[in-house]
N, C-alpha and C positions, 0 to 999 in steps of 0.2 A: 887595601887600597881602593877606592872606587874611581875607576877610569873614566866613567861616564862622566862624572862631574868636571873631571880634568879636560876631557874631550869637548865638553859644552863651553868650558871657560875659553879653550883655544880657538872654537868656532865663533865665539862672540867677540874675540880680540880680531881675528881676522875679519869679520863682518865689519866691525868699527873702522878698520884700516881701508877696506875697499869702499865704504860709504864715504869716509872722510877725505881720501886722498885720490883713490883711482878714478871714481865717478867724475869728480870735478876736473881730472886731468884729461879724461877722454872727452868731456864736454868742451874744454878749451881746445883741444885739438881738432875737434869738429868745426868749431867757430873759426879757427885758423884756416882750415882748409876751404870752408865756405867763403871767406874774405878773400882768399887767393883765387877762388874760382870767379868771384864777382869782379875783381881786379882784372883779371883776364879777359873775361867777356866785354866788360865796359870799354877797355882799350880797343878791342876789335870793333865794337859797334860805334865808339866815337870817331874812329878813323873812318869806317863805312859811312856814317852819316855825314861826315865833312866832304866826302866824295860825292854822294847822292844828292845833297841838298844844296852845296855851295854857299855862298856868302850871305850874311844879313838874315840867317834863318835860325839863329840861335835856340829859341824856345821850341821850334818845331824839331828841330834835331834833338833836343833833350827828351822831348816827348816820345820821339821814335825810339831812343835808346831805352828809355824806361819800359815802353812797350815790349820791345826785344828782351829785355830781362825778365819780364813778367812771362813772356811766352817759353822761356826755358824752365820755368817752374821754380826760379830762384825766389824765395821770399824774404824780402828786406824791408826795413821801414823805408817808406817812400821819400821822407826828408833826408835819411841817410844815404839813400841812393843818388838823390838830387845833388847833395854836398859833395859826395864822391864824384860825380860827373863834373861838377863846376873845378874841383880840385884837380881831377885828372886833365881837363881842358887846358888849365893854366900850365900844368907840367908839360903836356905835350906841346903847347904853344911855345913856351920857353926852350923847348928841345927842337923847335922848328919841324916838329913832325906834322902839326896841323896849323892852320892860320899863319902861313909863312910869310904873309904881308904884315902881320902885326908885331909891333915892338914891345916887348915886355921889359918895363924898367926893373932893375935890380934894387929893391928898398932894403937891403941888407947893410948898405954902408952907412 
C-alpha cells in the first residue's frame, strides 16, 4: 500500500475545504468587524460634528465626518460612507440623540 498517494489525497481534500469554506468565512468575519468599527466611529463623529458645527451645516458636518473616517485609515467606498452617515443621522435624530428640534415622521403606518 502506497501511503504517499493517500496522504496527498487527504492533503488535497483539506486544501479544498480550506479554500472553499474557511477563507470565505474569515473574509466575512473581517468585513463584519470592519463594518462594526465603521459604525462605532461614525456614531462618535456624527455626535461630535453635531456639537461642533451646530444647525444648518449638514454638508460641512458630513464632510468633516468623512475626513475623520479617512484619517483613521478606514478605507470604505465614499458613497457607502455617505449613505451610512445619512442613515445614522436619521436614526440618531429619531432617537433624539441629535437634532432634538427636528420632528421625524413615522412612515410605517
